[in-house]
N, C-alpha and C positions, 0 to 999 in steps of 0.2 A: 557478412553475416548471412546465413541462409535461413530458410523458413523453419528448419529443424531447431533453431535456437530461439525462436520467438515464443514469448510467454504472454498470454492474454488472461486477464483476470477481471472479475466483476463481483461486487458484493452489494446486495440490496437488502435493506432492512425496512420493514414497514410494520412497526409495532406501536403500541399505545404509548402515550406520554408517561414518563416516569418508569419505563420498563428497563432502563439501563443501557440504551443504545450508545449514548455518548461515552459512557464509562467503558463499555465492552470494546468499542472501536478505538478508544484511546485518543479521542480528539480534544481532551481537556488540556493537553500539553503541560501538565504539571511537572516542573523541573525536578521536584523532589520525589518523583515516583520511582519506586524500586523496580528492578527488572521483573520481579514476580507479579507486579501490579500493572505492567504495561498492557496496553490494549492491542488489538489486532494490527492496526496500522503501523505503530512504531516497531512491532515485532517483525512484520513483513518487510519493512524498509531495511531493518538491520540484517535480516536474512538475505535479502537481495544483494546488499553491498558486501556482505561476508562471502557470498558465492562469487561475486565478481573478483574480489581480492584473491580468493582461493584459485580461481581459474587463471588469473594473471600470474600468480606465484608458481603454479604448476607448469605453465608454459615456459616461464623463465628457467625453472629447474631442468626442464627437458631441452633447453637451449632452442626453443621455438619462438616465433613471433608472438607477442602478447595479443590476445584477442581484443577487438574493439567492441564497445557496448554503447547503445543508445537507449536512454531511459526516458519515457514520456509518462507523466502521471497526471491524472485528472481527479479531482476530489470535489464532491458536492454534498453539503449537509443542508437538508431542507428544514427550515425553521418551524416552530410550533404553529399548529392550526392551519397549515396550508393544505388545500385539497390537491389531489393529483391533477385535476383538470386545470388548476392554476399554475402548476409547475410545468406541465408539458404543453401548454397552449402556445402555439407558434405565431398566431396571427394577430 
């Protein structure tokens, strides 16, 4: 893999309580959720893996070696009433 294939992404939400952040991001993980109601995280993950499958399939169709992928994910949800100074205090 070369640097041209690297994708870096970051999403920060700093909104008031009750504004719909958890719903919008899709972190409720309700199994009965329809695709139209999925949040950003499940949609992004599905898009990522669909792209990987497509690239592997295309390489196979062209009789080329299938590309390798390495995926690293970090996720942090800050709970109610924490101040930024409490979250990012390292000492």
